[in-house]
C-alpha positions as CSV (number, residue, x, y, z in Angstrom):
1,M,28.5,23.9,-17.3
2,G,30.1,22.5,-14.1
3,K,30.7,23.7,-10.6
4,W,33.1,23.1,-7.6
5,V,31.5,21.0,-4.9
6,A,32.9,20.3,-1.4
7,L,32.8,16.5,-1.1
8,A,35.3,15.7,1.6
9,S,37.9,17.1,4.0
10,E,41.6,16.5,4.4
11,T,40.9,14.9,7.8
12,D,39.0,12.1,6.0
13,F,42.4,10.7,4.9
14,Q,44.0,10.4,8.3
15,D,43.3,6.6,8.5
16,R,43.2,5.7,4.8
17,P,44.4,6.8,1.4
18,V,41.1,6.3,-0.4
19,K,37.6,7.7,0.2
20,V,34.4,7.1,-1.8
21,V,31.9,10.0,-2.0
22,E,28.7,10.3,-3.9
23,Y,27.4,13.2,-5.9
24,D,24.2,13.3,-7.9
25,G,24.0,9.5,-7.8
26,E,27.6,8.9,-9.0
27,R,30.3,7.3,-6.9
28,I,33.6,9.2,-7.0
29,A,36.8,7.7,-5.6
30,L,39.2,10.2,-4.0
31,F,42.8,9.0,-3.8
32,R,45.5,10.7,-1.7
33,L,48.8,10.2,-3.4
34,S,52.2,11.6,-2.5
35,D,51.7,14.6,-4.8
36,G,48.1,15.4,-4.1
37,I,44.5,14.2,-4.1
38,Y,42.9,12.9,-7.2
39,A,39.3,12.0,-8.1
40,I,38.0,9.4,-10.6
41,D,34.8,7.4,-11.2
42,D,34.7,4.6,-8.6
43,E,33.3,2.1,-11.1
44,C,35.7,0.2,-13.4
45,S,34.9,0.9,-17.1
46,H,35.2,-2.8,-17.9
47,A,32.9,-4.4,-15.3
48,T,31.0,-3.4,-12.2
49,A,33.7,-3.2,-9.5
50,S,34.8,-0.5,-7.1
51,L,38.2,1.0,-8.0
52,A,38.5,2.3,-4.4
53,E,38.8,-1.3,-3.3
54,G,41.7,-2.0,-5.8
55,R,45.4,-2.2,-5.1
56,V,47.2,1.1,-5.5
57,E,50.8,1.4,-6.6
58,D,52.3,4.8,-7.2
59,H,49.7,6.5,-9.4
60,V,48.0,3.4,-10.7
61,V,44.9,1.5,-9.3
62,E,44.2,-2.1,-10.3
63,C,40.5,-3.1,-10.5
64,P,39.9,-5.9,-7.9
65,R,37.7,-7.8,-10.2
66,H,39.6,-8.4,-13.4
67,G,42.9,-6.6,-13.1
68,A,42.3,-3.6,-15.4
69,R,44.6,-0.8,-14.4
70,F,44.0,3.0,-14.5
71,D,46.1,6.1,-14.0
72,I,44.6,7.7,-11.0
73,R,45.8,11.2,-12.2
74,T,44.0,11.0,-15.5
75,G,41.5,8.1,-15.5
76,K,43.3,6.6,-18.5
77,H,43.0,2.9,-18.9
78,L,46.4,1.2,-19.0
79,C,45.7,-2.4,-19.9
80,F,43.1,-4.9,-20.8
81,P,40.4,-5.9,-20.1
82,A,39.5,-2.2,-19.9
83,V,39.4,-0.4,-23.2
84,T,37.9,2.9,-22.1
85,P,39.1,5.4,-19.5
86,V,37.1,6.3,-16.4
87,T,36.2,10.0,-15.8
88,S,38.8,12.1,-14.0
89,Y,37.7,15.1,-12.0
90,P,39.7,18.3,-11.2
91,V,40.3,18.6,-7.5
92,K,41.3,21.6,-5.4
93,L,41.9,22.1,-1.6
94,E,40.7,25.2,0.2
95,G,40.5,25.6,3.9
96,G,40.9,21.9,4.6
97,K,38.0,21.0,2.3
98,I,38.4,19.0,-0.9
99,Y,36.4,20.4,-3.8
100,V,35.7,18.4,-6.9
101,Y,34.7,20.0,-10.2
102,V,31.5,18.2,-11.4
103,D,29.1,18.7,-14.3
104,D,25.7,20.2,-13.5
């Protein structure tokens, strides 16, 4: 069973569109896109690299290490060398805080 956890606030995005947070030993990348805030695992599913450091275009992030691309909204892998998606987390905003739904 999962739970909603406050991991950031809207003000964290004043200077940048991406923020990395940690919960229970896992790094989660929060992306502010034009239609909302999304959360995915920060680590590329192909090789160890931070997706938060990748180039973002529209709703796609490109891994800075080998160029694998992922849909920020769903975590789906879009091209090789990645062959598996990254975890995507539900996000909600309440009172200026960003809540992410995580597993217990």
